[in-house]
C-alpha positions, 0 to 999 in steps of 0.5 A, a space after each residue: 828868877 827871884 821867887 815870890 811868896 803867894 799873895 793871899 788874894 790867890 787863896 781859894 781862887 780858880 778860873 771863874 773867880 777872875 776876868 782879865 782887864 783889857 789893854 790897848 791892842 797892838 796886833 795888826 791881825 789876830 790870825 798871826 799871833 804866835 803861841 809858842 811855849 815850852 813843854 820843857 827847856 828842850 821841847 817847844 810847841 807852837 800850840 801849848 796844848 797837850 792831850 791827856 794820857 787817858 784811855 778815853 782821850 789819847 791813842 794813836 789817832 789823837 797823838 798824831 793829830 795833836 802833833 800835826 796841829 802844833 801840840 802834843 799827845 801823850 799815849 796812855 799807859 792803861 795797856 800792855 807795853 807792846 800795845 803802847 810802844 806800837 802806838 808810839 811807833 806808829 805816830 813817829 812813822 806816820 809823817 816824817 821827812 825821812 822814814 829811817 827804818 822802812 818796812 821791808 819784805 825779803 825777795 821770795 815772799 808771796 803776794 799773799 804775804 805782801 798783801 797781809 803785810 801792807 794791810 797790817 802796817 797800813 802802807 802803800 809801798 814795800 821795799 823788797 830786800 835781797 834776803 831776810 835781814 840783809 837790808 840790800 834793796 832788790 826792788 819796790 812793791 806797791 799796792 798797784 803792783 799787787 794783783 786783785 786776783 787772790 788766786 795769785 797770792 801764792 806767786 812770789 813778789 819778785 815777779 810783780 815788783 819794780 826791780 832796783 835797776 828800774 828805780 829812782 834812788 838817792 844817797 842817804 844824805 840827800 836834802 829834802 828839796 833835792 829828793 822832792 825834785 827827783 820825785 817830781 821829775 821822775 813822777 814817782 811817789 817814793 824815793 829809797 835812800 841807799 848807799 853804794 852797796 845798795 844798803 837801805 838807809 831810809 825812804 822819802 815819800 812825796 806825800 809826807 814831804 808835801 804834807 809836812 810843808 803844808 804844816 810848818 807849825 806841826 810838832 816835829 823832832 830834829 829828823 822831821 818826825 812827829 813828836 809823841 809823849 808816853 806815860 809811865 808809872 813809878 812801880 812794877 814794870 815801869 823801867 821796862 815800859 820806859 825802855 820800850 817806849 824810848 826805843 819806839 821813839 817817844 820824845 818824852 816820858 810823863 811820869 804819871 801818878 795821882 800823888 806826885 809829891 811822894 816817896 813813890 815818885 822820888 823812887 821812880 824818878 831816881 831810877 828813871 834818871 839813873 837809867 835814862 839820864 837825858 830823857 825829858 821827864 814831865 812829872 806829876 801830879 802836885 798841887 802846891 809850891 812845895 810839890 813843885 820844888 820837890 819835882 825840881 829838886 829830883 831833876 824833873 824837866 816839867 811838873 804837872 799841876 792839878 789834884 782833883 779839878 778834872 771832870 773824870 776825877 773824884 779825888 776831892 770828893 772822896 779824900 778832900 785833898 786838893 787845891 783850887 786849880 788857879 791857886 795851885 798854878 800860881 803856887 807852882 810858879 812862885 816856887 819854880 817858875 822859870 826853872 822848870 816848865 809848869 803844865 796845868 792839868 785839869 779844871 778847864 771848862 772854857 777856852 778862857 781858862 786856858 789863857 788864865 792858866 798860861 797868864 798866871 804861871 803855866 807854860 802848857 795846858 793839858 786837856 782831857 774832857 775838852 778833847 774827849 768825845 771826838 773822832 780821834 779819841 779812843 772808843 766808839 760813838 754811842 747813839 741814844 735810840 730815843 733821842 738819837 743824840 750821840 755820845 762817847 765815854 770819858 773816864 778818869 784813869 782810876 775809874 773802876 772801868 779804866 782800872 779793870 781794862 788796864 788790868 785785863 790788858 797788862 802783865 804787871 801783877 804788882 799793879 794789879 794787886 795795888 789797883 785791887 786794894 785801892 778804892 777808885 777815885 775816878 768816874 766814867 761819864 758820857 760826853 757829847 760826840 763832838 766830831 773832829 778834834 781839829 775843829 776844837 783845836 782851831 777854836 782854842 787857837 783862835 781864842 788864845 790869839 784873841 786873848 793875847 790881843 786883848 792883853 795888849 801884846 803881840 805874842 803869847 810869850 810877851 803876854 806871859 812876860 808881862 803878867 807873870 811877875 804880878 798877874 793880879 795887876 791885870 786881873 779883876 776878882 769877881 763878885 757873885 753878881 759879876 760872876 753871873 754877869 760874866 759866865 751865866 749864859 
């Protein structure tokens, strides 16, 4: 794709400086407008929204829900390697056509051990193997098989499980449709996959097959598991962290530092690429075309654009560094558009900002404060005793509170020293409690589809193809009076 120089009209511009000129609508129904866009060349999303890798935004619940709704969640790195990897593993195991490595207990385990095992891993059925590590199926123990009477916790599971001879099973390569038929005909909820030697190769549950069929737009990998992203840094234990996250099933790594256009980032990407050559890397943050080219030349699969526009960030206030977000997005597209994917990160205050970001150069949009305050975001709900209003904490990852919690939970002494030596550029604020994040995502999906309809196109991909060569042909620069008329309500 031929690169452009930045039109001077973009200088100093951000989302509230424009309106989009309506075009003749051609969609029969806005409800059917496709929003598919690329996270990287290898990964596409049906909803081009990513939840931010912040400890007040994306944990396991958020990552799971984002993938189910067609987006992606990025599990934050402000925690130990073990906790972050466990979170990714839980997301990957939560819904899939085939559970490749189902949880097992050996025959001879006690009911008390099985009860604790099921509670720890939040599962309703346990495959029982002949001996520890044998992977030879002996039977299945479900929650219904576990007696309520705790006086039997010392009994062995063999007495209560359904033995292999009485189980319905299938071969390792059974088709999902055939597996569903077997479960329906046998009125069973789970189907172990074993070979001729009774070796366990996986597990299919009726609930997961039905659940995924009802969500054809969910973000899934080639094996039918939910997609999950995870963040790493560029120093300290980042290679060890990356290795653990990929082993847990992470589909892509977000190489996340405040100043991505730097030697620190170059060293980090080079070492990650050397050790994990095929892993998709989303790298940032940058705010200029030169920064985007820097990422492209290092082999990044996507570049994260945005320095200082978010509510939890004080970088612009503390350092004066930054570029107005829509200008930064357009600069990045003029430099690398079509070569690597562009992710707009920060500055979104209204749903219309998402469409403007996508129409002017971004392939996807990362949201932080817009998704915070929800049930799925980490943290507890705070109720004001005087007003009874409910709120949750939202904070930048360089806020003092986030830094201290990260240091408390981590083992990386190099990161501890660096954090203590650097003044914070983030802040902690309270945001209104918003209920479930699904409602927010449905609202965003609906508004994006409406925006595509107003653009005169049938899909988001068509709208971007129309606008990206010259968005200013379709945008109106607002006067102060027009801005008040448009956005002050």
